[in-house]
C-alpha positions as CSV (number, residue, x, y, z in Angstrom):
1,X,-64.6,45.9,27.4
2,X,-63.7,43.9,24.4
3,X,-65.1,46.6,22.1
4,X,-63.3,49.1,23.1
5,X,-60.2,47.2,22.2
6,X,-60.9,45.6,19.2
7,X,-59.7,47.6,16.5
8,X,-56.2,48.8,18.5
9,X,-53.0,46.8,18.2
10,X,-52.2,44.1,20.3
11,X,-49.1,46.1,22.2
12,X,-52.0,48.6,23.1
13,X,-53.4,46.2,25.0
14,X,-50.5,44.5,26.5
15,X,-47.9,46.8,26.7
16,X,-49.2,50.5,26.7
17,X,-52.1,49.7,28.7
18,X,-50.9,47.8,31.7
19,X,-48.1,50.5,31.6
20,X,-50.2,53.5,32.3
21,X,-51.8,51.6,34.9
22,X,-48.8,51.2,36.5
23,X,-47.8,54.9,36.1
24,X,-51.5,55.9,37.5
25,X,-51.8,53.6,40.5
26,X,-47.8,52.8,40.9
27,X,-48.1,54.7,44.2
28,X,-50.8,53.1,45.2
29,X,-49.6,49.4,44.8
30,X,-46.2,50.4,46.2
31,X,-48.1,51.5,49.6
32,X,-50.1,48.1,49.7
33,X,-47.2,46.4,48.8
34,X,-44.7,47.8,51.7
35,X,-47.7,47.7,53.6
36,X,-48.3,44.0,53.8
37,X,-44.3,43.3,54.2
38,X,-44.2,45.2,56.8
39,X,-47.2,43.4,58.2
40,X,-45.4,40.2,57.6
41,X,-42.7,41.5,59.3
42,X,-44.7,42.1,62.7
43,X,-46.1,39.2,62.5
44,X,-42.3,37.2,62.1
45,X,-41.2,39.2,65.0
46,X,-44.3,38.7,67.0
47,X,-44.3,34.8,66.8
48,X,-40.7,34.9,67.3
49,X,-41.0,37.0,70.6
50,X,-44.0,34.8,72.0
51,X,-41.9,31.7,71.2
52,X,-38.7,33.2,72.7
53,X,-40.9,33.8,75.7
54,X,-42.7,30.5,76.3
55,X,-39.1,28.5,76.1
56,X,-37.9,31.1,78.6
57,X,-40.8,30.7,80.5
58,X,-40.8,26.9,80.4
59,X,-36.9,26.4,80.9
60,X,-37.6,28.8,84.1
61,X,-39.9,27.0,85.5
62,X,-38.6,23.2,84.6
63,X,-35.4,23.8,86.1
64,X,-37.5,25.6,89.3
65,X,-39.4,22.3,89.5
66,X,-36.7,19.7,88.9
67,X,-34.4,21.7,92.0
68,X,-37.6,21.6,94.4
69,X,-37.1,17.9,93.6
70,X,-34.0,17.4,95.2
């Protein structure tokens, strides 16, 4: 791979080739990044809902058990 870029200027290796790669694979990269962000958001929502459920269940079970003590 190094022989291919040996006679080319530095800007071809470090500017032109990455720009071409972004143009060619830009849609794929954007869809992967969007999928990962969506997945992280769904995981965050799941953790919040499960945490809220555990909080509500513990609050009601502790209040009902303290009521039965009286």
